[in-house]
N, C-alpha and C positions, 0 to 999 in steps of 0.2 A: 581373469580369467578363476573361473571356483572351480574347486577338486569336488570330484564327487568317487562316489563308489559306487555300485551296482553287483547286484550279484545273479546266481538265476542256481538255485538249489535244486539239486537231480534226482529222483527214486521214484524206483522201479518204469525209468523209460518218462516219464514225466518231471517239467520244467514246475517249480511254485511262483505261483504271478498273480501282480496283485493291477489288480480292477481295480482304476484311480476314481473314486465316483463323492469323496467322501472333502471333498475343497474344493471351495466356487474358483477361484482365486491361482487354479493348478498348473502349469502349460500342460501338466499330463493327466489334468480328466478326461475323466471317459476312457482313458488309452491303456490295457495292457500295460505290466510292465518287470518289470523283474523286481528285486527290492532290496531299494539305499539308500542314501543322502549323501549331504551335506560331511565337507568333514568339519572336523573341532578345531577353535588352534590347537593349534599344540600333538594334532592328533595325526601320526602318520596312516596310508591309508587302509593299513590289514589291518587298527583298531579300530578306523570309522568304518569297516566292515561290519564289525563284530561289534560295536556298540548298536548299527542299525542292525542286524537281521536281529538282531535279541531285541530291540524300542519297534518293531515292524512284527513281527511273526512271536516270538515267542523262543525263539529255536535259540541254538548256543551249539554254533558249529566246531568240530569238531577234523574236517579234513574239505579243508579249501586249495583251490590254485588260479592265481589273475594269470587270468591268456589275454591279455589285452590293454590296451586306452584308443581311449574313444575323444577323436576330439572333437564335439562339435561346435559352431560356427552359425550363425544365423541375421537377422537384418532386424529379426523384433525379441530378441532376450542378449541377456551378458554369456559373455563364452563359457565352452566348461570339457575339462580334463576329466572327463570318465576312466574313474579303477573300471574296470568290468571283471570277475568271478566267476567261476563255477562252483561247487561243494557239491561233494558227495557222501554225507559225513554230519550226522544232527542229533540234540539232545533235546529233551525235552516234546513238548505240546505243541502243535500250532492253536495262537491265536483265536477266539472265536471273532468272529466280523464286525459282533461288537466292542472287542478290548484293543482291536486296530483303528489307530486316526485318519492312515489315508485312505482304507481302502475293505475289502473285500480278497482277501486270498483261496487260492486256491490250484489245485493240482492240477495241469494242462498237456498229453500230449505232446508230446513233444512234436509230432508231425499234427496235430491242429493249432499253432502259435502260430503261423503263415498264415490262418482264417482270421484272428483278431484283430481291432483294431484298436493296432499300434504305428509306431513313427515307420513310414518305409529305410530310416534306418537300421533299426532293429533287426528288419528279414535281414541286411548284410552281415551281421555280426550273428545273427542265430545260426545263417547258414556257416561261417566261417565256423562257430564254437563245432556244431557237427563233424566236418570235413577234416578240419587239424587240431595238432596239438599242440602247434606251435603259438608264441605268442606276439601279437596283432601288434601292430599301429592302423588304424583307419581315422581317415581327412570327416565330415560330414559335415555340410554345407544349405544351407537351407535359406531358402525365403519363406514364414510364414511357415505351412505345415507343406513346405515341398519338400523336398529332395533332389538342388539343381549342381550339388554339387558331389565329390567319393575318389577319395584316395584310402590306397592298402597301402599299409608298407613302403608308402611317399611314393605311387604310383598313383597315375590319372590314371579313374577307370569308369568309359560310359556307365551314367548312371541305367537310361536306359536296358541298356543289354542285361548288368550284370542284378534287377528289377528281373524280370524276364526270366532271370536262369530261377528265381526261386523259386517259382511259380509263382506268382503271387499275383496278376493283370491290375498294376495302378494307372492311374491318368496321372502320368508326370508330361 
């Protein structure tokens, strides 16, 4: 299992999102995600968060909060423990689209993230980020691009009904 970070930087009711378009062999290709990446040897989750945000956006975080740990299991790729953060304080200027090696950065109104091409499980943790300030754990089990299993804080929940509650209709 690999360890990663993912951060949703917040400003004026928006998240800073990345449209992953620049790498062909990217599991997130053509999807919209937050910023983050894999731990390097000897890094803590906070070290990884700060480094990845700086590398991908040019920003230096000054205020952030760990919101949860999301475990991804898949029949097609390596398992992952993702340390999920939000941030509401930062310094610096955001990279231009030419300076970011991963994709294009854009401020997206929080209400609009549900309309973007994202992983189905992302819809569930967006909802959790909106509704709950408490730390949470989540298990997302995928078959290909399809979410087939979901647990929150150790309790198995019905994937279809939980996705329906996000307001986005998906073929599952």
